[in-house]
C-alpha positions, 0 to 999 in steps of 0.5 A: 589641610591641602590648601595649607600645604600648597601654601607653604610650597608656593610661599616659602618666605612666610614663617611656618608657625605663622602659616600654622597659627593664622591660615587655618581660619583664613582658609574657610573665608577665601570663598567670600572674596573670590567665588571660584573653585580651588582648581586650575588657575583658581589654585594661583588665585586663592594661594595669592588671595590667602598671602595677602590676608595672611600678610594683613593679619601679621601686619595688624597683629604687629602694629596693633592698630588694625589700620589698612595700609595706604598707597604712598603717594610722596616720600621724603628723605632728608631734603629730597622729596619725590611725589607721584600719582597712584591710580584711583582705585575702583573701590575700597576693596581694590585699595585694600588689596593693592596694599601688598604685592600678593593682593596686587597679583590676585587682582591682576589674576582675577582680571585676567582669569577667563575661561577657555575660548571655544570655537 
């Protein structure tokens, strides 16, 4: 599959065994998340979406909880504590996508993906 080969090239940080095991079913569902084409700028969009989906799959498999990650709003280390505000997501889908750097990049790419300007 060209998508899987592209994925391995773009994201060498993922274990090849994990990619070969978990990515094929995800390749069949990316269209449900993004209705664009796998051409041009859409290649980077789809690959980041797949990296997010694969990361979530691997986290679910390792924790066994199936609970999506939530953005942290505070951190405590010993007697030191820090808190910060996290922008309220527009919906649960965005919150879920913001849980990985790949999902965040996907959201940014989709938001900034505009067709050509014709004069």
